C-alpha positions in Angstrom: 76.3 112.6 121.1 78.4 109.5 119.9 81.8 109.8 120.3 84.6 108.3 117.9 87.8 107.5 119.3 90.5 105.9 116.9 94.2 105.4 117.3 96.8 105.4 114.4 99.2 103.0 112.9 101.6 103.0 110.4 102.5 100.1 108.6 103.2 97.9 105.9 100.0 96.0 103.9 101.0 92.4 104.5 100.5 90.5 101.0 100.9 87.3 100.3 104.9 87.4 99.5 105.2 88.8 103.0 103.0 86.2 105.0 105.1 83.5 102.8 108.5 85.1 104.2 106.9 85.3 107.5 106.5 81.5 107.5 109.8 80.6 106.0 111.7 83.1 108.9 113.5 82.2 111.8 110.5 81.8 114.1 112.7 83.1 117.1 113.0 86.5 115.1 109.7 86.7 114.3 108.4 86.0 117.9 110.8 88.8 118.9 109.9 91.6 116.2 106.4 90.5 115.5 104.1 90.6 118.7 101.3 92.7 119.8 102.7 92.7 123.3 105.9 93.7 122.5 107.7 97.2 121.2 108.5 96.4 118.3 106.5 95.5 115.5 102.3 94.5 115.6 100.1 93.0 113.3 96.4 94.6 112.9 93.7 93.9 110.5 91.7 97.0 109.4 89.0 96.9 106.4 90.1 93.4 105.3 93.7 94.3 105.2 96.5 92.9 107.4 99.1 95.4 108.1 102.5 95.0 109.7 103.9 98.3 111.5 103.5 99.9 114.6 100.8 102.2 116.2 101.9 105.8 116.1 100.8 107.4 119.4 101.0 111.3 119.5 102.9 112.3 116.7 104.0 115.9 116.5 105.8 116.8 113.8 106.9 115.1 110.4 110.4 114.2 111.6 109.1 112.1 114.1 106.9 110.1 111.7 109.5 110.0 109.1 112.3 108.5 112.0 109.1 105.9 113.1 108.9 105.0 109.3 112.3 104.3 109.4 112.4 102.3 112.4 109.7 100.4 111.0 111.8 99.6 107.8 114.8 98.6 109.7 112.8 95.8 111.9 110.8 94.6 108.4 114.5 94.0 106.9 115.3 91.6 110.0 112.5 90.0 109.2 112.4 90.0 105.3 116.1 90.2 104.3 115.4 88.8 100.6 113.0 91.4 100.0 113.2 94.8 99.0 110.6 96.3 101.6 111.4 99.9 101.4 110.1 99.6 97.9 106.2 99.4 99.5 105.0 102.3 100.8 104.0 102.1 104.5 100.0 103.1 104.9 99.1 105.7 107.8 95.7 104.3 108.5 92.9 105.5 111.7 91.6 102.4 113.4 88.5 102.8 115.2 88.6 102.1 118.8 
């Protein structure tokens, strides 16, 4: 029987607006806060859409998920200080491994 494994990721769909803002942002901040090897934000692609967010890990309750959401928005505000990122809902996606 084939096995299916996936990991959950909570992130903001990366639009052209966010892509332009990243190019215009302080690249030192981008390097610090957006690194797939780091503890802050990661970038993944799923079904031809890029997302900026964080791996979820093992979430045990909604309170923990909401804390993660607040953390992601806080980090995104550092990268996009001139954009109201909280107007765009984060997406919870299951990425096949």
